[in-house]
OpenMM code with the backbone's topology and positions (N, CA, C; nanometers):
from openmm import Vec3, app, unit

residues = "UNK UNK UNK UNK UNK UNK UNK UNK UNK UNK UNK UNK UNK UNK UNK UNK UNK UNK UNK UNK UNK UNK UNK UNK UNK UNK UNK UNK UNK UNK UNK UNK UNK UNK UNK UNK UNK UNK UNK UNK UNK UNK UNK UNK UNK UNK UNK UNK UNK UNK UNK UNK UNK UNK UNK UNK UNK UNK UNK UNK UNK UNK UNK UNK UNK UNK UNK UNK UNK UNK".split()
positions = [
    Vec3(0.0857, -0.1180, 0.0000),
    Vec3(0.0000, 0.0000, 0.0000),
    Vec3(0.0896, 0.1234, 0.0000),
    Vec3(0.0776, 0.2077, -0.0975),
    Vec3(0.1536, 0.3324, -0.1022),
    Vec3(0.1009, 0.4275, 0.0043),
    Vec3(0.1775, 0.5291, 0.0357),
    Vec3(0.1385, 0.6241, 0.1400),
    Vec3(0.0147, 0.7027, 0.0972),
    Vec3(-0.1026, 0.6471, 0.1237),
    Vec3(-0.2289, 0.7114, 0.0896),
    Vec3(-0.2794, 0.7911, 0.2078),
    Vec3(-0.3605, 0.8901, 0.1777),
    Vec3(-0.4192, 0.9695, 0.2849),
    Vec3(-0.5221, 0.8861, 0.3579),
    Vec3(-0.5234, 0.8998, 0.4899),
    Vec3(-0.6148, 0.8221, 0.5713),
    Vec3(-0.7182, 0.9104, 0.6378),
    Vec3(-0.7682, 0.8640, 0.7473),
    Vec3(-0.8667, 0.9338, 0.8267),
    Vec3(-0.8203, 1.0751, 0.8577),
    Vec3(-0.9056, 1.1731, 0.8399),
    Vec3(-0.8738, 1.3136, 0.8692),
    Vec3(-0.7509, 1.3629, 0.7942),
    Vec3(-0.7301, 1.3122, 0.6735),
    Vec3(-0.6185, 1.3544, 0.5894),
    Vec3(-0.4816, 1.3163, 0.6457),
    Vec3(-0.4763, 1.2211, 0.7405),
    Vec3(-0.3482, 1.1758, 0.7933),
    Vec3(-0.2903, 1.0707, 0.7004),
    Vec3(-0.1596, 1.0710, 0.6883),
    Vec3(-0.0938, 0.9737, 0.6015),
    Vec3(-0.0841, 0.8390, 0.6699),
    Vec3(-0.0882, 0.7347, 0.5888),
    Vec3(-0.0745, 0.5991, 0.6408),
    Vec3(0.0628, 0.5443, 0.6026),
    Vec3(0.1199, 0.4649, 0.6929),
    Vec3(0.2445, 0.3961, 0.6631),
    Vec3(0.2161, 0.2845, 0.5641),
    Vec3(0.3204, 0.2196, 0.5157),
    Vec3(0.3032, 0.1132, 0.4162),
    Vec3(0.2165, -0.0018, 0.4653),
    Vec3(0.2197, -0.0288, 0.5962),
    Vec3(0.1385, -0.1391, 0.6484),
    Vec3(-0.0065, -0.0995, 0.6748),
    Vec3(-0.0417, 0.0251, 0.6441),
    Vec3(-0.1795, 0.0698, 0.6581),
    Vec3(-0.2084, 0.1461, 0.7856),
    Vec3(-0.1159, 0.1455, 0.8820),
    Vec3(-0.1392, 0.2196, 1.0060),
    Vec3(-0.1177, 0.3689, 0.9823),
    Vec3(-0.1877, 0.4493, 1.0572),
    Vec3(-0.1733, 0.5942, 1.0438),
    Vec3(-0.0386, 0.6337, 1.1005),
    Vec3(0.0382, 0.7099, 1.0235),
    Vec3(0.1726, 0.7467, 1.0675),
    Vec3(0.1668, 0.8422, 1.1857),
    Vec3(0.2678, 0.8365, 1.2685),
    Vec3(0.2761, 0.9195, 1.3888),
    Vec3(0.3812, 1.0270, 1.3693),
    Vec3(0.3746, 1.1313, 1.4524),
    Vec3(0.4784, 1.2335, 1.4521),
    Vec3(0.6045, 1.1719, 1.5092),
    Vec3(0.7151, 1.2078, 1.4536),
    Vec3(0.8432, 1.1582, 1.5015),
    Vec3(0.8910, 1.2449, 1.6169),
    Vec3(0.9727, 1.1885, 1.7026),
    Vec3(1.0239, 1.2601, 1.8184),
    Vec3(1.1129, 1.3777, 1.7828),
    Vec3(1.1644, 1.3794, 1.6592),
    Vec3(1.2525, 1.4888, 1.6214),
    Vec3(1.1777, 1.6072, 1.5585),
    Vec3(1.0453, 1.6047, 1.5633),
    Vec3(0.9644, 1.7171, 1.5176),
    Vec3(0.9792, 1.8311, 1.6171),
    Vec3(0.9979, 1.9515, 1.5675),
    Vec3(1.0171, 2.0672, 1.6548),
    Vec3(0.8833, 2.1308, 1.6922),
    Vec3(0.8803, 2.1894, 1.8122),
    Vec3(0.7598, 2.2565, 1.8622),
    Vec3(0.7144, 2.3644, 1.7630),
    Vec3(0.8078, 2.4358, 1.7024),
    Vec3(0.7728, 2.5395, 1.6048),
    Vec3(0.6930, 2.4836, 1.4883),
    Vec3(0.7273, 2.3645, 1.4434),
    Vec3(0.6542, 2.2991, 1.3351),
    Vec3(0.5139, 2.2607, 1.3813),
    Vec3(0.5036, 2.2109, 1.5038),
    Vec3(0.3732, 2.1716, 1.5572),
    Vec3(0.2834, 2.2925, 1.5800),
    Vec3(0.3418, 2.4077, 1.6073),
    Vec3(0.2618, 2.5296, 1.6246),
    Vec3(0.1924, 2.5689, 1.4950),
    Vec3(0.2508, 2.5358, 1.3818),
    Vec3(0.1864, 2.5648, 1.2532),
    Vec3(0.0582, 2.4834, 1.2390),
    Vec3(0.0564, 2.3647, 1.2969),
    Vec3(-0.0599, 2.2767, 1.2868),
    Vec3(-0.1608, 2.2981, 1.3995),
    Vec3(-0.1113, 2.3233, 1.5226),
    Vec3(-0.1988, 2.3296, 1.6391),
    Vec3(-0.2174, 2.4707, 1.6945),
    Vec3(-0.1539, 2.5703, 1.6348),
    Vec3(-0.1698, 2.7083, 1.6787),
    Vec3(-0.0544, 2.7557, 1.7659),
    Vec3(-0.0397, 2.8858, 1.7722),
    Vec3(0.0712, 2.9469, 1.8457),
    Vec3(0.0670, 2.9180, 1.9955),
    Vec3(-0.0478, 2.8811, 2.0492),
    Vec3(-0.0590, 2.8515, 2.1922),
    Vec3(-0.0025, 2.7144, 2.2274),
    Vec3(0.0317, 2.6323, 2.1284),
    Vec3(0.0863, 2.4996, 2.1542),
    Vec3(0.2188, 2.5118, 2.2283),
    Vec3(0.2300, 2.4452, 2.3422),
    Vec3(0.3510, 2.4437, 2.4260),
    Vec3(0.3980, 2.5859, 2.4571),
    Vec3(0.3041, 2.6680, 2.5030),
    Vec3(0.3358, 2.8068, 2.5366),
    Vec3(0.4501, 2.8136, 2.6362),
    Vec3(0.5358, 2.9099, 2.6157),
    Vec3(0.6497, 2.9302, 2.7040),
    Vec3(0.7690, 2.8422, 2.6706),
    Vec3(0.7541, 2.7574, 2.5701),
    Vec3(0.8633, 2.6691, 2.5280),
    Vec3(0.9260, 2.7231, 2.4019),
    Vec3(1.0550, 2.6984, 2.3849),
    Vec3(1.1259, 2.7426, 2.2648),
    Vec3(1.0757, 2.6668, 2.1425),
    Vec3(1.0784, 2.7324, 2.0288),
    Vec3(1.0287, 2.6697, 1.9066),
    Vec3(1.1219, 2.5593, 1.8558),
    Vec3(1.2479, 2.5579, 1.9015),
    Vec3(1.3397, 2.4531, 1.8563),
    Vec3(1.3422, 2.3322, 1.9501),
    Vec3(1.2553, 2.3300, 2.0511),
    Vec3(1.2438, 2.2154, 2.1414),
    Vec3(1.1887, 2.0970, 2.0636),
    Vec3(1.2487, 1.9803, 2.0807),
    Vec3(1.2028, 1.8608, 2.0104),
    Vec3(1.0820, 1.8004, 2.0809),
    Vec3(0.9938, 1.7410, 2.0020),
    Vec3(0.8738, 1.6773, 2.0557),
    Vec3(0.9093, 1.5732, 2.1609),
    Vec3(1.0108, 1.4914, 2.1356),
    Vec3(1.0463, 1.3865, 2.2318),
    Vec3(1.0859, 1.4469, 2.3661),
    Vec3(1.1492, 1.5626, 2.3675),
    Vec3(1.1867, 1.6283, 2.4927),
    Vec3(1.0647, 1.6895, 2.5616),
    Vec3(0.9746, 1.7465, 2.4844),
    Vec3(0.8506, 1.8011, 2.5397),
    Vec3(0.7691, 1.6908, 2.6063),
    Vec3(0.7590, 1.5755, 2.5402),
    Vec3(0.6836, 1.4634, 2.5955),
    Vec3(0.7493, 1.4109, 2.7228),
    Vec3(0.8812, 1.4023, 2.7234),
    Vec3(0.9523, 1.3538, 2.8422),
    Vec3(0.9316, 1.4483, 2.9603),
    Vec3(0.9383, 1.5787, 2.9350),
    Vec3(0.9206, 1.6778, 3.0411),
    Vec3(0.7783, 1.6790, 3.0956),
    Vec3(0.6819, 1.6553, 3.0090),
    Vec3(0.5415, 1.6624, 3.0499),
    Vec3(0.4884, 1.5294, 3.1026),
    Vec3(0.5615, 1.4212, 3.0773),
    Vec3(0.5162, 1.2889, 3.1205),
    Vec3(0.4159, 1.2255, 3.0269),
    Vec3(0.3948, 1.2859, 2.9107),
    Vec3(0.3006, 1.2317, 2.8122),
    Vec3(0.3688, 1.1213, 2.7318),
    Vec3(0.2916, 1.0234, 2.6890),
    Vec3(0.3473, 0.9116, 2.6130),
    Vec3(0.3444, 0.9345, 2.4618),
    Vec3(0.2639, 1.0305, 2.4176),
    Vec3(0.2521, 1.0589, 2.2750),
    Vec3(0.2002, 1.2016, 2.2569),
    Vec3(0.2039, 1.2488, 2.1338),
    Vec3(0.1496, 1.3815, 2.1045),
    Vec3(0.0009, 1.3850, 2.1368),
    Vec3(-0.0709, 1.2800, 2.1017),
    Vec3(-0.2136, 1.2720, 2.1315),
    Vec3(-0.2389, 1.2789, 2.2824),
    Vec3(-0.1581, 1.2078, 2.3591),
    Vec3(-0.1683, 1.2097, 2.5049),
    Vec3(-0.1407, 1.3509, 2.5584),
    Vec3(-0.0406, 1.4170, 2.5039),
    Vec3(-0.0076, 1.5541, 2.5453),
    Vec3(-0.1246, 1.6482, 2.5169),
    Vec3(-0.1827, 1.6373, 2.3980),
    Vec3(-0.2945, 1.7246, 2.3608),
    Vec3(-0.4158, 1.7008, 2.4491),
    Vec3(-0.4475, 1.5757, 2.4787),
    Vec3(-0.5617, 1.5432, 2.5647),
    Vec3(-0.5407, 1.5974, 2.7048),
    Vec3(-0.4219, 1.5809, 2.7581),
    Vec3(-0.3908, 1.6277, 2.8934),
    Vec3(-0.3981, 1.7802, 2.8998),
    Vec3(-0.3482, 1.8465, 2.7961),
    Vec3(-0.3481, 1.9932, 2.7923),
    Vec3(-0.4901, 2.0476, 2.7872),
    Vec3(-0.5793, 1.9814, 2.7166),
    Vec3(-0.7181, 2.0297, 2.7049),
    Vec3(-0.7937, 2.0208, 2.8353),
    Vec3(-0.7557, 1.9286, 2.9241),
    Vec3(-0.8249, 1.9108, 3.0511),
    Vec3(-0.7935, 2.0216, 3.1493),
    Vec3(-0.6868, 2.0967, 3.1272),
    Vec3(-0.6467, 2.2024, 3.2194),
    Vec3(-0.7322, 2.3240, 3.2065),
] * unit.nanometer
topology = app.Topology()
chain = topology.addChain("A")
for resn in residues:
    res = topology.addResidue(resn, chain)
    for name in ("N", "CA", "C"):
        topology.addAtom(name, app.Element.getBySymbol(name[0]), res)
């Protein structure tokens, strides 16, 4: 299966699973998708894997869910 668009325009990996954000994605890049309020007070060059480690979240989805509850 080639990288076809999946649910909500997300790309799928070759095995058909929806691809995930990589840990080396920068907060500045994620702000383009989730808005300037994403990870407020954090530098734009902070890596996603470091943000997740600092926040205790296991994934970007987990981080977003936890942030919305506040």
